[in-house]
C-alpha positions as CSV (number, residue, x, y, z in Angstrom):
1,M,217.3,127.2,214.1
2,D,214.8,130.3,214.1
3,F,213.0,131.4,217.3
4,S,211.3,133.5,219.1
5,P,211.2,134.1,223.2
6,I,207.6,134.9,223.8
7,T,208.2,135.1,228.5
8,P,211.2,135.7,229.4
9,D,210.6,132.0,230.4
10,L,209.7,130.3,226.9
11,F,210.9,130.0,224.1
12,I,209.0,129.2,220.6
13,G,210.6,127.9,217.1
14,T,212.1,125.1,214.7
15,T,213.2,121.7,215.0
16,P,217.1,122.7,216.9
17,A,219.8,120.2,216.0
18,A,221.8,119.1,218.1
19,D,224.7,122.4,217.5
20,D,221.6,124.4,218.8
21,Y,221.5,123.1,222.1
22,N,224.7,124.8,223.6
23,R,223.5,128.1,222.4
24,L,219.3,127.3,224.0
25,R,221.9,125.7,227.4
26,A,223.7,129.7,227.1
27,L,219.8,131.3,227.3
28,G,218.7,129.3,230.6
29,V,217.2,126.5,228.4
30,R,216.9,123.1,230.5
31,L,214.0,121.8,228.4
32,V,213.1,121.3,225.0
33,I,209.6,119.8,224.1
34,N,209.2,118.1,220.6
35,M,206.0,118.2,218.8
36,R,207.1,116.8,215.5
37,H,205.6,113.3,214.8
38,E,207.9,112.1,211.9
39,Q,211.5,113.7,213.6
40,G,212.8,112.9,217.0
41,P,214.8,115.3,219.5
42,A,218.4,114.8,217.5
43,P,220.9,114.1,221.3
44,D,222.2,116.4,223.6
45,P,226.2,115.6,223.6
46,H,226.8,117.9,226.5
47,P,228.0,116.1,229.7
48,N,224.9,117.8,231.5
49,P,222.3,117.4,228.6
50,I,219.0,120.0,228.2
51,Q,216.0,117.5,229.0
52,L,214.1,116.7,226.0
53,L,210.8,115.9,225.9
54,W,208.7,114.1,222.8
55,L,205.5,114.0,222.4
56,R,205.0,112.8,219.0
57,T,201.9,115.0,217.1
58,R,200.8,115.9,213.2
59,D,199.5,119.3,211.6
60,N,196.8,117.9,210.5
61,P,193.1,118.9,211.1
62,F,192.2,115.4,210.9
63,F,195.2,114.4,213.8
64,P,194.2,116.6,216.9
65,I,196.6,117.1,218.9
66,S,195.9,114.8,222.4
67,I,194.9,116.8,225.3
68,P,197.4,114.1,227.7
69,K,200.2,114.7,225.3
70,L,199.8,118.7,226.4
71,T,198.7,117.8,229.9
72,L,202.6,116.3,230.0
73,G,204.2,119.0,228.6
74,A,202.5,121.3,229.9
75,S,203.6,120.0,233.6
76,A,207.2,119.2,232.4
77,A,207.0,122.8,231.8
78,L,205.3,124.5,234.6
79,E,208.1,121.9,236.6
80,I,211.1,123.4,234.6
81,I,210.8,126.4,234.8
82,R,209.4,126.3,239.0
83,A,213.1,125.1,239.7
84,G,214.2,128.0,237.9
85,G,215.1,127.0,234.0
86,K,213.2,127.8,230.8
87,V,211.4,125.9,228.1
88,Y,211.6,125.3,224.3
89,T,208.4,123.8,222.5
90,H,209.0,123.5,218.5
91,C,207.7,121.9,215.7
92,A,208.9,122.1,211.8
93,Y,208.3,125.1,211.2
94,G,207.1,126.7,214.2
95,R,203.4,127.4,213.3
96,H,201.5,124.8,214.8
97,R,202.2,122.5,216.9
98,G,204.8,124.3,219.4
99,V,202.8,126.4,219.5
100,V,199.4,125.0,220.9
101,M,202.2,123.8,223.3
102,G,204.2,126.8,223.9
103,A,200.0,127.4,224.4
104,A,199.2,125.2,227.3
105,V,202.2,126.4,229.2
106,L,200.9,129.4,229.0
107,I,198.0,128.6,230.6
108,A,199.3,126.9,232.9
109,Q,201.1,129.6,234.2
110,G,197.4,131.3,234.4
111,H,197.5,133.2,231.0
112,D,194.1,133.9,229.9
113,P,193.9,130.9,226.5
114,Y,193.3,133.9,224.1
115,A,195.6,136.8,225.4
116,A,198.2,133.5,225.4
117,M,197.4,133.0,222.0
118,K,197.5,136.6,221.1
119,L,201.2,136.8,223.1
120,I,202.2,133.9,221.2
121,K,200.8,135.9,217.9
122,K,203.0,139.1,218.7
123,N,205.9,137.6,220.0
124,R,206.4,135.3,217.1
125,P,204.7,136.5,213.6
126,I,204.8,132.9,211.7
127,A,202.9,131.4,214.7
128,D,199.5,130.9,213.8
129,P,197.1,130.0,216.7
130,F,194.6,131.3,215.1
131,I,194.0,128.9,212.1
132,F,190.5,126.9,212.3
133,Y,192.0,124.0,213.8
134,I,194.8,124.6,216.2
135,R,192.9,127.1,218.0
136,P,189.8,125.1,219.3
137,R,193.2,122.6,220.5
138,I,194.2,125.4,222.5
139,L,190.8,126.0,223.6
140,K,189.7,122.4,224.6
141,F,193.5,122.4,226.4
142,A,191.7,125.6,228.7
143,H,189.3,124.1,230.1
144,S,191.0,120.8,230.3
145,W,193.4,122.3,232.3
146,D,191.2,124.7,234.3
147,S,188.7,121.2,235.5
148,T,192.0,119.1,236.6
149,P,192.5,118.6,240.5
150,R,196.3,119.5,240.9
151,A,198.2,119.4,244.4
């Protein structure tokens, strides 16, 4: 598993195997968000498993990542972070889909979308939040998040 700490509450990386959950647990991760379409999350065999959220998405410019899925993931992440836990977002290589979700989490925490993309790129150089079909999804999520009424 290859991952990068983006903030003290957020990690972005590749798909964890069942053996990797203990490492994530030791880091304080309480939620793993899987953005892969083709591979579901490996079950966590621990008696108190890490919460897993599988939001099936494709890494393809012809299939834009759903804003409702990003909203669902960001909302779940905020709940975990507010309770003192940490979040791990991933896709196959930690370059695109996991990065969009990571940016959504940062935006939901109050980051400007461009600042979120720069922070991710700085802390995970392999990430490509500025690629032509990823950046618009991050910006669209930011606009949607800003205009969504909250309790």
